[in-house]
Structures are given as C-alpha cells and as structure tokens.
Wavefront OBJ file of the C-alpha trace (Angstrom):
o trace
v -55.607 -36.576 33.986
v -55.959 -39.273 31.455
v -53.352 -39.387 28.587
v -54.832 -38.616 25.328
v -52.895 -39.671 22.231
v -52.688 -37.604 18.915
v -55.298 -38.218 16.587
v -53.755 -36.342 13.770
v -55.984 -33.436 14.163
v -53.422 -30.996 15.383
v -53.884 -27.370 16.273
v -51.510 -24.639 17.421
v -53.759 -22.005 18.628
v -54.773 -21.541 22.320
v -53.265 -23.312 25.218
v -54.011 -26.962 24.339
v -54.403 -29.069 21.108
v -58.045 -29.149 19.891
v -57.304 -32.702 18.479
v -55.945 -34.518 21.515
v -56.528 -32.108 24.349
v -53.163 -32.200 25.843
v -51.312 -28.930 26.521
v -48.902 -27.468 23.865
v -46.119 -27.942 26.443
v -46.822 -31.627 27.171
v -46.544 -32.258 23.335
v -43.529 -30.395 22.985
v -41.827 -32.129 26.224
v -43.311 -35.671 24.956
v -41.354 -34.679 21.612
v -38.275 -33.960 23.386
v -38.023 -37.173 25.332
v -39.011 -39.487 22.245
v -36.142 -37.638 20.462
v -33.754 -38.372 23.249
v -34.664 -42.103 23.216
v -34.333 -42.344 19.436
v -30.872 -40.686 19.567
v -30.086 -43.274 22.562
v -31.097 -46.073 20.567
v -29.113 -45.172 17.396
v -25.832 -44.190 19.705
v -26.320 -47.696 21.023
v -26.840 -49.243 17.586
v -29.416 -51.678 18.870
v -30.453 -54.190 16.075
v -33.683 -54.933 18.228
v -34.952 -51.290 19.350
v -38.407 -52.625 19.870
v -37.348 -55.020 22.919
v -35.532 -51.971 24.131
v -38.628 -49.793 24.215
v -40.751 -52.585 25.482
v -38.435 -52.791 28.399
v -38.380 -49.279 28.808
v -42.147 -49.287 29.277
v -42.225 -52.023 31.611
v -39.728 -50.204 33.480
v -41.512 -47.132 33.856
v -44.859 -48.936 34.883
v -42.957 -50.759 37.655
v -41.433 -47.722 38.942
v -44.722 -45.788 38.966
v -46.281 -48.574 40.838
v -43.681 -48.787 43.543
v -43.876 -44.727 43.808
v -47.614 -45.010 44.131
v -47.306 -47.839 47.115
v -44.629 -45.703 48.823
v -47.147 -42.783 48.465
v -50.082 -44.521 49.786
v -48.141 -46.140 52.727
l 1 2 3 4 5 6 7 8 9 10 11 12 13 14 15 16 17 18 19 20 21 22 23 24 25 26 27 28 29 30 31 32 33 34 35 36 37 38 39 40 41 42 43 44 45 46 47 48 49 50 51 52 53 54 55 56 57 58 59 60 61 62 63 64 65 66 67 68 69 70 71 72 73
C-alpha cells in the first residue's frame, strides 16, 4: 500500500476518506501519533524541533530497512 497524504478534501462517510483514500482509522491513528510527538517535543522544550523530527524520520526509515533485510533473509 502506498501512503497518500491529505489533500484538504476530507470526507467522513464510508470507511475511507474520498479525498486521500486513507481509512478513517489510519487517519485517526496518525493524528494520535502526531499529537504524541508534539507533546513530547513540548515537554522537552526543544529549541530546534525540526532537527528532532528530521532525526525521527531518518531513524524510522533505517529501522524499516533493517526489518526488510531481516524478513528477506
């Protein structure tokens, strides 16, 4: 499945948003994840949140690549 970002044409009927095509559950879970990250950054009082977010992104991609290697081997 390929990620499809929000395009600001949200719908709430059915099981999926007609704008981005993601399930409403995926959207809700993503919102919870983002809220959790925002709260963490605020608690830490980082002056450079963009560096933290960039590092988190790189870390996630690295772990996904490692998991794919392990699953392929």
